[in-house]
C-alpha positions, 0 to 999 in steps of 0.5 A, spaced: 305 553 034 307 546 036 314 546 033 314 552 037 313 550 043 318 545 043 322 548 041 321 553 047 320 546 052 326 543 051 330 551 051 326 551 058 329 543 061 336 546 059 335 552 062 333 548 068 338 544 068 343 549 068 340 552 074 342 546 077 349 546 075 350 553 079 348 550 085 353 544 083 358 549 081 358 554 088 358 548 093 364 546 090 367 553 090 365 555 096 368 548 099 376 549 097 381 551 102 383 557 103 392 556 103 395 557 109 398 564 111 405 565 108 410 570 105 408 577 103 411 580 097 410 587 094 406 589 091 404 594 086 397 597 084 396 599 078 389 603 078 388 606 069 383 613 072 379 617 067 373 622 069 369 623 076 366 615 076 360 615 081 363 615 089 371 614 086 373 617 092 371 612 096 374 607 091 381 610 091 382 610 097 380 603 099 386 602 096 389 606 100 387 603 106 390 595 105 394 592 112 399 590 107 405 591 109 409 593 102 406 595 096 405 601 093 399 605 088 400 607 081 395 611 078 394 613 070 391 619 067 391 621 060 392 629 062 391 632 068 387 637 068 381 630 068 377 629 074 379 623 077 387 625 076 386 631 081 382 627 086 388 622 085 393 628 087 389 629 092 389 623 096 397 622 094 398 627 098 393 625 104 397 619 105 404 621 103 408 618 108 404 612 109 403 609 103 407 610 096 403 612 092 405 616 084 399 619 079 402 618 072 400 622 066 399 617 060 397 622 054 391 621 050 391 613 048 392 613 040 388 606 041 381 604 041 382 601 048 385 607 053 385 602 059 390 597 056 394 603 053 394 606 061 396 599 064 401 599 059 405 606 062 403 603 069 406 597 068 414 599 066 412 604 072 411 599 077 418 597 081 414 590 083 413 583 081 407 582 083 401 587 080 394 587 081 390 592 077 383 594 078 378 598 075 376 605 078 369 603 079 372 598 084 372 598 092 375 593 096 376 591 104 383 592 107 385 585 106 385 584 098 393 584 098 394 580 104 389 575 101 392 575 094 399 574 096 395 567 101 393 565 095 399 566 090 403 561 095 399 555 092 404 551 086 403 554 079 399 559 080 400 565 076 394 570 075 388 570 080 382 574 078 377 576 083 369 576 083 366 581 084 359 584 088 356 588 083 353 594 086 347 599 083 346 606 083 339 610 083 335 607 077 332 601 075 336 600 069 342 599 074 339 594 079 337 589 074 344 589 070 346 588 078 341 583 079 344 580 072 351 580 074 350 577 080 347 572 078 347 570 071 354 573 071 358 569 076 353 563 075 357 562 067 364 563 071 362 559 077 360 553 071 365 554 066 370 554 073 367 546 075 366 545 067 374 547 064 377 550 069 379 557 069 381 559 062 379 566 062 379 572 067 374 578 070 377 585 068 375 588 075 381 586 078 386 582 075 393 579 080 399 577 075 406 576 076 410 580 072 413 574 069 407 572 067 405 577 063 411 577 059 411 570 057 403 573 053 408 580 050 405 584 056 400 589 054 403 590 048 400 583 046 393 585 049 392 592 048 388 590 041 382 586 044 377 590 047 377 585 052 383 586 053 380 582 061 379 576 059 384 575 054 389 576 058 387 570 063 386 566 057 393 567 054 396 566 061 392 559 061 394 557 054 401 558 056 401 553 062 400 558 068 395 557 073 389 562 073 385 562 079 378 564 082 379 567 088 375 567 094 376 575 096 369 578 093 370 585 090 365 591 090 363 593 083 360 600 083 356 601 077 353 607 077 346 609 075 346 610 068 339 611 064 336 605 059 339 607 053 346 608 056 345 602 059 342 597 054 348 601 049 353 598 054 351 591 055 350 591 048 357 594 047 360 587 052 355 582 049 358 583 042 365 583 046 364 576 049 361 573 042 367 574 039 372 573 044 368 566 047 363 563 042 360 557 045 360 560 051 356 567 048 351 560 045 351 557 052 348 562 054 341 560 052 340 557 057 340 562 062 335 565 062 328 560 064 325 565 067 324 568 061 323 561 057 317 560 061 314 565 060 314 565 054 313 557 053 306 560 057 304 565 053 304 561 046 301 553 051 297 556 056 297 549 058 304 549 061 302 555 065 304 551 072 312 550 069 313 558 071 312 557 078 316 551 077 322 556 073 321 561 079 324 556 084 329 554 081 332 561 078 331 562 086 336 557 088 342 559 083 341 566 084 341 564 091 347 560 089 351 565 087 348 572 090 347 570 097 352 564 098 358 568 095 357 574 094 352 576 100 348 581 096 343 585 100 339 587 092 338 580 090 335 578 097 331 585 097 329 585 090 328 578 088 322 581 083 325 583 079 329 576 077 323 575 071 325 582 069 332 582 068 332 575 065 327 578 060 331 584 058 338 580 059 335 575 053 333 581 049 341 583 049 344 577 048 340 577 041 341 584 040 349 581 040 348 578 035 346 583 031 353 586 027 359 588 031 359 595 031 360 599 037 362 606 040 368 606 044 371 611 048 368 616 042 370 612 037 367 608 032 370 601 032 369 593 029 370 588 033 373 583 029 372 574 029 379 574 034 376 581 039 380 585 037 378 591 035 380 595 028 378 602 028 372 605 023 376 610 018 
């Protein structure tokens, strides 16, 4: 019991230090001055679609309402019968004459990563050299493209990735995941940015120059990976192109999955992260301070005062990301869910070590050591 208590105390101490690092990293991120407005080059927005996500119509419309002089929207679906394709065709018709937009039927994906397959087709169809790739569950403000164009004025920037505010559906598990994304995930991104610079991308929305994408072999190279979003940023940095974390926050509408579906989804991405960034994945052991404090208090009753102290540290770190960066009302209103999310997050993280098999688009796959996908026979 003494050894267990000592281990838990060390893990808790490391977690409290990590909370402080999040606060420092957030201050540094918020302290970066925005570049002066400059040229506004033409932009191609690429939207891979599959099925009718919750809030899809509003998500798509937000990209047709950009306050930007010259851009096109390319939407890719696997078939004309896909509900997302039907909705996209309707929206394209409504905005005809105001926004240049096309629906591209890509056919069924022959590879496990259907999103990467669609993006590969859309990139070939895109007319412009500045590409903004965004998932179907993303909703943005009318200033997104102007903001990204402004940030691309900085010398050496070849790729920009956007932080996102997770907006949950009605289920408890959706709210817990959103709180985790808005605190744990963004906290980790900001600390990594402070310690080693941006050497990865967040997949919800990525803007990249075409020549940068060409340098890495385009999606012919990226499509073999499960986390192609992470790899595109990693590869761009390896090739010497600047990767930037935008100051423009977007919304990630995560829907209302139940317990089983939500847990399976989170474990899938945990296994992907473990393969894509193994050292960083081990570092996540310090991202669940309240879980370690509760376990320490359970094994060593005399240590119970660490629980309120940990709550203060965790609350400060959560406020730094969720409030000051993302302006997230959910975490502010339901902060009391943080202990439950820390416990659940620790379970998901631990489960990420158990096996390399996932189910992706109804295909059973193995995530290889380099993050590539192998379809099991």
